[in-house]
C-alpha distance (Angstrom), angle and dihedral (degrees) to the residues before:
residue distance angle dihedral
M1 . . .
L2 3.80 . .
R3 3.76 122.1 .
S4 3.78 122.5 -145.1
A5 3.81 88.7 -2.6
R6 3.76 122.7 -177.5
S7 3.79 126.1 -155.1
G8 3.77 118.6 -103.3
A9 3.84 134.6 176.7
A10 3.76 119.1 -40.5
G11 3.76 93.7 3.5
L12 3.78 96.4 -56.5
L13 3.77 112.6 153.0
E14 3.76 114.7 -145.2
L15 3.80 131.7 -173.3
P16 3.80 116.3 -118.8
P17 3.83 117.6 -91.1
G18 3.78 111.8 -75.7
D19 3.82 95.1 33.0
L20 3.80 124.4 99.9
A21 3.82 108.9 -66.6
V22 3.80 100.1 -110.3
V23 3.78 124.1 152.9
S24 3.78 124.9 -165.0
I25 3.80 131.8 -178.8
G26 3.76 116.4 -130.3
V27 3.76 110.9 -130.5
G28 3.83 129.0 -158.6
I29 3.79 124.6 -165.5
V30 3.81 122.8 -153.3
G31 3.81 111.7 -161.6
F32 3.81 113.7 21.5
G33 3.81 101.0 -150.5
E34 3.78 130.4 136.2
M35 3.84 96.8 -67.1
A36 3.79 90.1 44.7
L37 3.85 89.1 62.3
W38 3.83 89.0 57.8
H39 3.82 89.6 49.1
A40 3.78 91.5 49.0
E41 3.83 90.1 54.7
Q42 3.80 89.3 51.5
V43 3.74 92.1 51.1
R44 3.82 90.9 48.4
A45 3.81 93.2 49.0
L46 3.81 98.6 45.8
D47 3.79 121.3 84.4
G48 3.75 111.6 -125.8
L49 3.81 97.7 35.1
E50 3.82 131.0 89.9
L51 3.76 127.0 -176.2
R52 3.78 106.2 -130.0
V53 3.82 109.2 163.1
V54 3.76 138.9 15.1
C55 3.83 121.3 -162.1
D56 3.80 117.7 -162.2
V57 3.81 133.5 148.7
T58 3.84 92.7 -140.7
P59 3.88 116.5 82.9
A60 3.79 92.7 -149.5
R61 3.81 91.9 56.5
R62 3.78 92.1 49.2
E63 3.77 90.5 49.2
L64 3.81 89.0 51.6
A65 3.81 91.7 52.2
E66 3.80 92.6 49.6
R67 3.76 93.9 46.6
Q68 3.82 98.3 42.9
Y69 3.81 101.4 34.2
G70 3.82 105.0 22.0
C71 3.79 91.7 -132.5
K72 3.78 131.8 137.0
T73 3.81 117.7 -96.4
S74 3.79 136.6 -160.3
E75 3.78 136.5 -175.3
E76 3.80 93.6 -145.5
L77 3.78 127.4 55.4
E78 3.78 97.7 -128.7
P79 3.83 99.0 76.7
L80 3.77 91.1 52.6
L81 3.77 92.6 49.8
A82 3.77 92.3 45.5
D83 3.80 91.7 55.4
K84 3.83 107.3 105.5
D85 3.77 90.6 -160.4
V86 3.80 90.6 65.1
G87 3.81 112.3 86.2
L88 3.83 100.4 156.7
V89 3.77 126.6 45.4
L90 3.81 127.7 -164.6
I91 3.84 116.0 -154.0
A92 3.77 107.3 -153.8
T93 3.76 101.6 157.2
P94 3.82 122.4 125.9
S95 3.80 112.6 -69.3
H96 3.83 95.4 -98.7
A97 3.82 91.6 59.2
H98 3.85 102.9 55.2
V99 3.80 105.7 93.2
Q100 3.79 103.0 62.4
P101 3.82 97.6 43.4
V102 3.81 89.4 48.6
L103 3.76 93.9 49.6
A104 3.83 91.3 47.2
A105 3.84 93.2 47.8
L106 3.80 92.4 50.1
A107 3.82 90.6 47.2
A108 3.83 87.6 53.5
G109 3.81 89.5 54.8
K110 3.82 98.0 -105.7
H111 3.78 127.3 140.6
V112 3.81 109.5 -124.0
V113 3.75 137.3 -149.0
V114 3.81 117.2 -173.4
E115 3.79 131.1 -158.9
K116 3.79 110.3 -120.0
P117 2.93 132.0 -62.2
I118 3.79 91.5 49.9
A119 3.76 87.1 -157.7
R120 3.81 140.1 -16.9
T121 3.81 95.1 -106.6
E122 3.79 139.8 25.4
S123 3.83 91.0 -116.3
D124 3.80 91.9 57.9
A125 3.79 91.2 46.1
R126 3.83 90.0 50.8
R127 3.81 90.3 53.7
M128 3.79 89.4 52.8
F129 3.83 94.8 49.5
D130 3.77 90.9 45.8
A131 3.82 88.8 54.4
A132 3.81 91.2 48.7
R133 3.81 90.5 52.0
E134 3.78 91.6 49.9
A135 3.78 91.7 47.6
G136 3.80 94.0 47.0
R137 3.80 90.6 -126.1
T138 3.79 134.8 124.1
L139 3.80 120.8 -107.4
M140 3.80 116.5 -172.7
A141 3.80 134.3 174.0
F142 3.79 114.7 -131.3
Q143 3.80 99.9 -120.3
N144 3.81 95.6 168.9
R145 3.79 94.7 162.4
R146 3.77 90.5 72.6
F147 3.74 80.2 80.6
D148 3.83 98.6 50.6
S149 3.80 115.3 125.5
D150 3.82 94.9 -119.6
F151 3.82 95.1 49.8
L152 3.83 93.6 44.0
T153 3.80 89.3 51.6
A154 3.82 93.1 47.4
R155 3.81 91.3 46.9
R156 3.76 91.5 50.0
A157 3.86 89.1 52.7
V158 3.83 91.4 51.7
E159 3.78 94.0 44.9
S160 3.81 92.3 48.4
G161 3.78 89.9 73.1
E162 3.85 91.9 -135.7
L163 3.78 92.2 116.8
G164 3.79 93.6 57.9
R165 3.80 116.4 -155.5
I166 3.85 109.3 7.6
D167 3.79 113.0 -126.4
D168 3.79 108.9 165.5
I169 3.81 136.9 12.2
R170 3.75 128.4 -171.5
L171 3.80 126.9 -170.9
I172 3.77 116.5 -178.2
R173 3.80 128.8 172.0
W174 3.78 122.9 172.6
A175 3.82 125.7 171.8
Y176 3.76 135.5 153.6
S177 3.78 102.7 -122.7
R178 3.80 139.7 155.3
L179 3.76 91.4 -156.2
M180 3.83 93.2 119.5
S181 3.73 91.8 64.4
T182 3.77 101.0 34.3
F183 3.83 114.4 34.9
G184 3.82 101.6 81.5
A185 3.80 123.5 90.5
K186 3.79 107.4 -72.7
E187 3.83 91.6 -139.7
Y188 3.81 91.4 57.0
R189 3.84 118.7 29.1
P190 3.85 112.5 -42.1
G191 3.79 93.6 -175.8
W192 3.83 99.0 48.1
R193 3.83 91.1 120.9
A194 3.80 87.8 69.6
D195 3.81 93.4 53.6
A196 3.76 120.8 88.2
A197 3.85 92.3 -154.0
Y198 3.79 90.3 61.1
G199 3.80 94.9 49.6
G200 3.83 91.8 -97.9
G201 3.81 128.0 163.3
N202 3.76 131.6 88.0
L203 3.78 94.9 -98.4
L204 3.80 87.6 70.4
D205 3.81 95.4 32.1
W206 3.80 105.6 45.3
G207 3.79 97.9 7.8
P208 3.85 93.7 75.8
H209 3.79 89.0 55.8
L210 3.78 100.1 45.7
F211 3.83 99.4 38.2
D212 3.82 89.9 46.0
Q213 3.79 89.3 54.3
M214 3.77 91.5 48.7
L215 3.83 93.8 47.3
Q216 3.80 89.5 51.7
L217 3.81 89.1 60.9
V218 3.82 97.4 48.9
P219 3.84 116.3 54.4
A220 3.81 93.0 175.8
P221 3.86 117.6 102.0
L222 3.79 115.8 -91.1
E223 3.83 112.8 -118.2
N224 3.79 105.2 -173.2
V225 3.80 144.4 -12.2
F226 3.80 135.7 -147.8
G227 3.76 115.9 -164.5
D228 3.80 137.4 -176.7
L229 3.83 123.2 -170.7
R230 3.81 122.4 -171.1
A231 3.83 134.5 -173.5
R232 3.83 100.5 -153.3
R233 3.76 107.3 154.1
W234 3.81 123.6 -13.9
S235 3.79 106.8 46.2
K236 3.81 141.6 21.0
E237 3.75 91.5 -155.9
V238 3.79 105.9 48.7
E239 3.81 139.2 28.7
D240 3.78 122.6 -93.1
Q241 3.80 91.1 -171.8
F242 3.80 137.6 32.3
L243 3.80 138.9 -176.2
A244 3.79 125.7 -166.4
V245 3.81 135.6 179.9
L246 3.87 115.1 -153.6
R247 3.77 121.6 -166.0
F248 3.75 117.7 -163.6
R249 3.81 132.0 -164.5
G250 3.79 108.3 -93.6
G251 3.78 94.6 39.5
V252 3.84 107.1 -78.6
V253 3.80 111.7 145.0
A254 3.78 117.3 -164.0
V255 3.81 129.5 -170.5
V256 3.76 123.2 -162.4
E257 3.83 119.7 -171.6
F258 3.79 130.0 175.1
A259 3.77 132.0 168.3
Q260 3.81 138.0 168.0
A261 3.78 94.5 -179.4
P262 3.89 104.8 69.7
L263 3.76 115.7 107.0
G264 3.79 87.2 -144.0
E265 3.80 123.7 62.8
L266 3.81 133.4 -134.0
D267 3.80 115.2 -173.1
V268 3.80 119.8 -135.6
S269 3.77 106.2 -56.6
W270 3.79 127.8 -171.5
A271 3.79 121.4 -177.9
I272 3.81 117.7 -178.8
S273 3.79 122.4 179.8
G274 3.76 120.4 -163.1
S275 3.80 137.6 174.3
D276 3.83 93.5 -101.8
A277 3.83 105.5 26.0
A278 3.82 144.0 -10.0
F279 3.80 133.5 -124.7
R280 3.79 131.1 -153.4
Y281 3.78 131.5 -175.4
E282 3.72 122.2 -170.1
N283 3.81 138.4 135.6
N284 3.81 89.9 19.1
R285 3.81 92.8 -57.9
G286 3.79 131.7 111.0
V287 3.80 121.9 -155.7
F288 3.79 134.8 -176.2
Y289 3.80 118.1 -148.3
S290 3.81 120.9 -161.2
R291 3.80 138.2 159.1
N292 3.80 131.4 -145.6
G293 3.81 128.5 -140.7
D294 3.84 90.1 -80.0
D295 3.81 90.4 54.5
Q296 3.79 92.4 -111.0
E297 3.80 113.2 152.3
T298 3.77 122.2 -128.0
L299 3.83 122.7 -165.5
R300 3.77 123.5 -159.9
R301 3.74 122.5 -177.2
V302 3.80 119.0 -142.2
E303 3.81 126.6 -157.5
P304 3.81 114.1 -111.9
A305 3.79 116.4 -111.5
A306 3.82 118.0 -114.2
R307 3.78 118.1 -99.5
D308 3.84 113.4 -114.5
W309 3.81 112.7 -179.2
P310 3.85 93.4 156.0
A311 3.82 88.4 65.2
L312 3.83 88.5 88.8
W313 3.81 92.9 55.7
R314 3.78 90.9 47.9
N315 3.75 88.3 51.4
M316 3.79 94.2 49.6
R317 3.76 90.4 49.6
D318 3.77 89.2 53.4
V319 3.85 91.5 46.0
V320 3.79 92.1 55.8
R321 3.78 98.5 37.1
D322 3.81 102.5 34.9
G323 3.74 106.3 17.9
A324 3.83 94.4 -111.6
E325 3.83 121.3 167.5
P326 3.84 114.6 -97.3
I327 3.79 114.0 -108.9
V328 3.78 91.4 -136.4
R329 3.77 107.0 52.4
P330 3.86 125.7 -155.6
P331 3.83 95.6 -114.7
E332 3.83 89.0 53.6
T333 3.75 92.5 53.3
L334 3.84 92.8 44.4
R335 3.80 89.5 50.6
L336 3.82 89.8 50.6
M337 3.81 92.2 49.8
R338 3.83 91.4 49.6
V339 3.81 89.4 54.5
L340 3.85 92.1 48.8
D341 3.88 89.3 50.6
A342 3.79 89.3 49.2
V343 3.81 94.6 49.7
R344 3.82 91.1 51.8
R345 3.79 93.7 45.4
S346 3.83 90.4 49.2
S347 3.79 91.5 50.3
E348 3.81 91.6 49.1
T349 3.79 94.2 49.2
G350 3.82 101.3 30.9
Q351 3.78 88.1 -130.0
V352 3.78 136.4 118.4
V353 3.82 107.1 -105.6
A354 3.80 121.7 -142.6
V355 3.80 115.2 -134.4
Q356 3.79 129.8 -151.8
D357 3.81 101.5 -148.9
E358 3.77 108.5 -173.5
Y359 3.82 88.3 147.5
A360 3.78 94.2 68.5
T361 3.74 116.9 113.9
D362 3.82 93.0 -123.6
S363 3.81 95.5 44.4
A364 3.79 93.7 99.9
T365 3.82 92.1 57.4
G366 3.80 95.9 37.9
G367 3.81 98.7 -103.9
């Protein structure tokens, strides 16, 4: 915590001349729900960040922020944006209420990080990134599950080259869970994830995580998508499970399946088939499968990578303070949003949807 701090550029708080040269970035949080509490803990734990202001429409959540973090609070957005000590703003409102706070924060000269999904559609996300470019500020989606143990382990397997040419990838996650109707702040609307008007549904809740992971593994342009959304158990308005088949240029076929409705449970499961070997991850264990010239199978277990969600906060600190590149780049987020739009459109029409994928890493070279 800084003493007698004065405001510097971009919300950097600096000690007066003669004191120890310490710089901290003032952080504001918009929407103080359950995930915002986790974010607040990261801000408090990380050198170079200081939680300055929390904005929330619910008095009980503002009281919690004041009591637990000793920060200023406001019911309206304007006082937070007018605070010159705030250089970085986290938007952690329900999914339907991301666009306007982001645009306002960028117009006020703040850097912005947004809880996923960054928006409900690609067109809204594009508006937000256009505004960030015009403002000369960084806008980044908080894709923390790029740093999950299972994905980091699967990514390491792909990048090792041991699998050879990747042919097929499967990501399946089933779990009976009431999370859709219970996870929000109890003082506000704990079941907003089950309401369409609030941007609910698992395609926008878990979809940004799982499709982002899959797209990180396949740099080739996406050609088409088939999607199926189902409301089995927790909501009549939005899906609690989804399945999608993604076909990429060059022949990779990827399947992503997520469900919170099944009475049974299947832990995170990756299955990746390559020309030279295969890889599976399930029950917190990664295994390589290969065969020799006599068709004898060899299994080799690999240690799971460590989870590192705070990596994104460290990155945003470095973006604001040092001009570092954001880990989650705008084209990656726009590519993700295009896929989510295509999955929903396919489910609505029952048709395979063609995708123009100029955001793909390999697009410039043709795949």
